[in-house]
C-alpha positions as CSV (number, residue, x, y, z in Angstrom):
1,X,7.4,-33.2,3.6
2,X,4.1,-35.0,4.3
3,X,1.2,-33.7,2.2
4,X,-2.2,-33.4,3.7
5,X,-5.6,-32.6,2.1
6,X,-6.2,-29.5,4.1
7,X,-4.3,-27.0,6.3
8,X,-6.6,-24.9,8.6
9,X,-5.0,-21.5,9.3
10,X,-6.0,-19.4,12.3
11,X,-4.3,-16.2,13.3
12,X,-4.7,-15.1,16.8
13,X,-3.7,-12.1,18.9
14,X,-4.2,-12.7,22.6
15,X,-7.6,-14.3,22.0
16,X,-7.0,-17.7,23.6
17,X,-10.4,-18.2,25.2
18,X,-12.3,-17.9,22.0
19,X,-9.6,-19.8,20.1
20,X,-10.2,-22.7,22.5
21,X,-13.9,-22.9,21.4
22,X,-12.8,-22.7,17.7
23,X,-10.4,-25.6,18.3
24,X,-13.0,-27.6,20.1
25,X,-15.3,-27.2,17.0
26,X,-12.5,-28.3,14.7
27,X,-11.9,-31.4,16.8
28,X,-15.6,-32.4,16.1
29,X,-15.4,-32.1,12.3
30,X,-16.8,-35.0,10.2
31,X,-13.6,-34.7,8.0
32,X,-10.9,-37.4,8.7
33,X,-8.6,-36.1,11.4
34,X,-5.6,-37.6,9.6
35,X,-6.3,-35.6,6.5
36,X,-5.9,-32.1,7.9
37,X,-3.7,-30.0,10.2
38,X,-4.5,-26.9,12.2
39,X,-1.9,-24.1,12.2
40,X,-2.4,-21.4,14.9
41,X,-0.4,-18.3,14.1
42,X,0.3,-16.6,17.4
43,X,0.7,-12.9,16.4
44,X,1.5,-11.7,19.9
45,X,4.8,-10.1,20.7
46,X,5.6,-12.9,23.1
47,X,5.6,-16.5,21.9
48,X,4.1,-17.8,25.1
49,X,0.8,-19.7,25.0
50,X,-1.5,-20.3,28.0
51,X,-0.6,-23.4,30.0
52,X,-4.3,-24.3,30.1
53,X,-4.8,-24.3,26.4
54,X,-5.9,-27.7,25.2
55,X,-5.0,-28.4,21.6
56,X,-6.1,-31.4,19.4
57,X,-3.3,-33.7,18.3
58,X,-3.2,-32.1,14.8
59,X,-2.6,-28.6,16.0
60,X,0.7,-26.7,15.4
61,X,1.3,-23.3,17.0
62,X,3.8,-21.0,15.4
63,X,4.9,-17.6,16.6
64,X,4.8,-14.6,14.2
65,X,6.3,-11.5,15.6
66,X,5.6,-9.3,12.6
67,X,2.4,-7.3,13.5
68,X,-0.8,-8.0,11.6
69,X,-3.1,-10.9,10.9
70,X,-2.0,-11.0,7.2
71,X,1.6,-11.4,8.2
72,X,0.5,-14.2,10.5
73,X,-1.5,-15.9,7.7
74,X,1.4,-15.7,5.3
75,X,3.8,-17.3,7.8
76,X,1.3,-20.1,8.3
77,X,0.9,-20.6,4.5
78,X,4.7,-21.0,4.3
79,X,4.9,-23.9,6.8
80,X,1.6,-25.5,5.8
81,X,1.4,-29.0,4.2
82,X,-2.2,-29.0,2.8
83,X,-3.2,-29.0,-0.8
84,X,-6.1,-26.8,0.3
85,X,-5.7,-23.9,2.7
86,X,-8.8,-23.2,4.9
87,X,-8.8,-19.9,6.7
88,X,-10.9,-18.9,9.6
89,X,-10.5,-16.7,12.7
90,X,-10.1,-17.4,16.4
91,X,-13.5,-16.1,17.3
92,X,-15.3,-18.3,14.7
93,X,-17.1,-21.6,15.4
94,X,-17.1,-23.9,12.4
95,X,-20.1,-26.1,11.8
96,X,-19.2,-29.8,12.1
97,X,-19.3,-30.3,8.3
98,X,-17.3,-27.1,7.6
99,X,-14.3,-28.8,6.1
100,X,-16.1,-31.6,4.3
101,X,-18.5,-29.1,2.6
102,X,-15.7,-26.8,1.6
103,X,-13.5,-29.6,0.2
104,X,-16.5,-31.0,-1.7
105,X,-16.7,-27.9,-3.8
106,X,-13.2,-28.6,-5.1
107,X,-13.9,-32.3,-5.6
108,X,-17.0,-31.6,-7.6
109,X,-15.6,-28.7,-9.5
110,X,-11.9,-29.2,-10.6
111,X,-11.8,-25.7,-12.1
112,X,-12.7,-24.0,-8.8
113,X,-9.7,-22.2,-7.2
114,X,-11.3,-20.5,-4.1
115,X,-14.4,-21.2,-2.0
116,X,-16.1,-18.5,0.1
117,X,-18.0,-20.2,2.9
118,X,-21.2,-19.1,4.5
119,X,-21.2,-16.9,7.7
120,X,-23.9,-17.1,10.3
121,X,-24.0,-14.4,13.0
122,X,-24.6,-15.4,16.5
123,X,-25.7,-13.3,19.5
124,X,-24.6,-13.1,23.1
125,X,-28.2,-13.2,24.2
126,X,-31.3,-14.8,22.8
127,X,-31.8,-11.8,20.5
128,X,-29.5,-9.3,19.0
129,X,-29.0,-5.9,20.6
130,X,-28.8,-2.8,18.3
131,X,-25.1,-3.0,17.7
132,X,-25.3,-6.7,16.9
133,X,-28.2,-6.0,14.6
134,X,-26.1,-3.4,12.8
135,X,-23.0,-5.6,12.6
136,X,-24.9,-8.6,11.2
137,X,-26.4,-6.4,8.4
138,X,-23.5,-4.2,7.3
139,X,-20.4,-6.2,8.0
140,X,-19.0,-9.6,6.8
141,X,-21.6,-10.1,4.1
142,X,-19.8,-13.0,2.5
143,X,-22.3,-13.8,-0.2
144,X,-22.2,-10.2,-1.4
145,X,-18.4,-10.3,-1.3
146,X,-18.4,-13.4,-3.4
147,X,-20.7,-11.9,-6.1
148,X,-18.0,-9.2,-6.6
149,X,-15.1,-11.7,-6.7
150,X,-14.0,-11.3,-3.1
151,X,-14.2,-13.2,0.2
152,X,-13.3,-12.7,3.8
153,X,-10.8,-14.9,5.6
154,X,-13.3,-15.6,8.3
155,X,-14.2,-18.5,6.0
156,X,-12.1,-19.0,2.9
157,X,-10.7,-22.1,1.1
158,X,-7.9,-21.7,-1.3
159,X,-6.0,-24.1,-3.5
160,X,-2.3,-23.9,-2.7
161,X,-1.3,-23.0,-6.3
162,X,-3.4,-19.9,-6.1
163,X,-0.7,-18.4,-3.8
164,X,2.0,-19.4,-6.3
165,X,0.1,-17.7,-9.1
166,X,-1.0,-14.5,-7.4
167,X,1.2,-14.0,-4.4
168,X,0.4,-13.9,-0.7
169,X,-1.6,-11.5,1.4
170,X,-0.4,-7.9,1.5
171,X,1.2,-7.6,4.9
172,X,1.1,-3.8,4.9
173,X,-2.6,-4.0,5.4
174,X,-4.2,-4.3,8.8
175,X,-7.7,-4.6,7.3
176,X,-9.1,-5.6,3.9
177,X,-6.2,-7.7,2.9
178,X,-8.5,-10.7,2.3
179,X,-10.7,-8.8,-0.2
180,X,-7.5,-7.5,-1.8
181,X,-6.1,-11.0,-2.2
182,X,-9.2,-12.7,-3.5
183,X,-10.0,-9.9,-6.0
184,X,-6.5,-10.0,-7.2
185,X,-6.9,-13.7,-7.8
186,X,-10.3,-13.5,-9.5
187,X,-9.2,-10.6,-11.6
188,X,-6.4,-12.7,-12.8
189,X,-8.7,-15.5,-13.9
190,X,-9.1,-17.6,-10.7
191,X,-12.6,-19.0,-10.1
192,X,-14.3,-18.3,-6.8
193,X,-17.6,-19.9,-5.8
194,X,-19.8,-19.4,-2.7
195,X,-20.7,-22.4,-0.6
196,X,-23.4,-21.6,2.0
197,X,-23.2,-25.0,3.7
198,X,-19.4,-24.7,4.4
199,X,-20.5,-22.5,7.3
200,X,-18.9,-20.9,10.3
201,X,-20.7,-19.1,13.1
202,X,-19.4,-15.6,13.9
203,X,-20.2,-13.6,17.0
204,X,-21.6,-10.2,16.1
205,X,-19.8,-7.2,17.6
206,X,-21.7,-6.2,20.7
207,X,-20.7,-2.6,21.5
208,X,-20.3,0.7,19.6
209,X,-16.6,0.9,20.3
210,X,-16.0,-2.4,18.5
211,X,-17.8,-1.4,15.3
212,X,-16.2,2.0,15.2
213,X,-12.7,0.5,15.5
214,X,-13.6,-1.8,12.7
215,X,-14.8,1.1,10.6
216,X,-11.6,3.1,11.3
217,X,-9.5,0.1,10.2
218,X,-11.5,-0.3,7.0
219,X,-11.3,3.4,6.3
220,X,-7.5,3.4,6.8
221,X,-7.2,0.3,4.5
222,X,-9.0,2.2,1.8
223,X,-6.8,5.3,2.1
224,X,-3.6,3.2,2.2
225,X,-4.6,1.5,-1.0
226,X,-5.2,4.8,-2.7
227,X,-1.8,6.1,-1.6
228,X,-0.2,2.9,-2.8
229,X,-1.9,3.5,-6.2
230,X,-0.3,7.0,-6.2
231,X,-3.6,8.8,-6.1
232,X,-2.5,12.2,-4.8
233,X,-5.9,13.7,-4.4
234,X,-8.0,11.9,-1.7
235,X,-11.2,13.7,-0.7
236,X,-13.2,12.8,2.5
237,X,-16.7,11.4,1.8
238,X,-18.7,14.2,3.4
239,X,-21.9,12.9,1.9
240,X,-21.8,10.2,4.6
241,X,-22.7,12.9,7.1
242,X,-26.3,13.0,5.7
243,X,-28.7,10.4,7.2
244,X,-29.2,7.4,4.8
245,X,-32.7,6.2,4.4
246,X,-31.4,3.5,2.0
247,X,-29.6,2.1,5.1
248,X,-32.9,2.1,7.0
249,X,-34.6,0.2,4.2
250,X,-31.7,-2.4,4.2
251,X,-32.1,-2.9,7.9
252,X,-35.8,-3.7,7.8
253,X,-35.5,-5.8,4.7
254,X,-32.9,-8.0,6.4
255,X,-35.6,-9.5,8.8
256,X,-33.1,-9.2,11.7
257,X,-34.6,-6.1,13.3
258,X,-37.7,-5.2,15.3
259,X,-39.0,-1.6,15.1
260,X,-36.9,-0.6,18.1
261,X,-33.7,-2.4,17.2
262,X,-34.0,-1.3,13.6
263,X,-34.1,2.4,14.7
264,X,-31.2,1.7,17.0
265,X,-29.2,0.0,14.3
266,X,-29.8,2.9,12.0
267,X,-28.4,5.3,14.6
268,X,-25.4,3.1,15.0
269,X,-25.0,3.2,11.2
270,X,-25.0,7.0,11.3
271,X,-22.5,7.2,14.1
272,X,-20.2,4.8,12.3
273,X,-20.5,7.0,9.1
274,X,-19.4,10.0,11.2
275,X,-16.5,8.0,12.6
276,X,-15.4,7.1,9.0
277,X,-15.4,10.7,7.9
278,X,-13.5,11.8,11.0
279,X,-10.9,9.0,10.3
280,X,-10.6,10.1,6.7
281,X,-9.9,13.7,7.7
282,X,-7.4,12.6,10.4
283,X,-5.5,10.4,7.9
284,X,-5.7,12.8,4.9
285,X,-5.0,16.1,6.5
286,X,-2.9,15.2,9.5
287,X,-1.0,12.2,8.0
288,X,-1.6,10.3,11.3
289,X,-0.8,6.6,11.8
290,X,-3.3,4.0,10.7
291,X,-5.7,2.2,13.1
292,X,-4.4,-1.3,13.7
293,X,-6.4,-2.7,16.7
């Protein structure tokens, strides 16, 4: 099997339009095209890809019928040829130096096992709406994740042998599997560093439904983990129903909010907290199925 320096892994579920923009950005990388491959893991039930999808010459599309982005990532890892696995998502737009900056961290630091790259939020318009403001402040805070030994697969570089040492992503999870994997590795002695310049651009969620669905997935992931750890008593976090002025302070300290959008983002935060408590109650007391979308 031919070995490459990097395998870029992108799971997708019926998100071909945004994937096309991601692939276009990868085609413009300043990293030698002969040194990396791009594996698109199609996680749709049907293996078909759009006839109009234009792929660079180094793209391989695989079909993964098992539901879930972590199952798709694992399948891509299994067929990859790179010494370094670079993960991103179909809706992300990597900077032109994304790969070279990420690989540089490994070249300069042989003891580094994982690199968490920077995430820059982008807006649909010239300025963020209240939901985009909320999303950019409270979700996908990669630098904070890295401080705690974790990282999101929106922008994550991993040496191949890390998977040999610590296993793959947990396919039973539909959210939070990236933090679970990276913390499992760092808890076991793997070294993770944060590299701001290995940056991707990520569109902030634009409407309330999107952020609530995200919150429900994350809530379900937390309860699933507790159940897997055999914690029989799980109590809803009813304290989240009280308005948080700490959240308000965080919003205005971010520098991303005006007076109006800050108040709006705080209201979004409160509605999301209510949704989280409701989801906890649904899963704990009614044993309902987990949110997967």
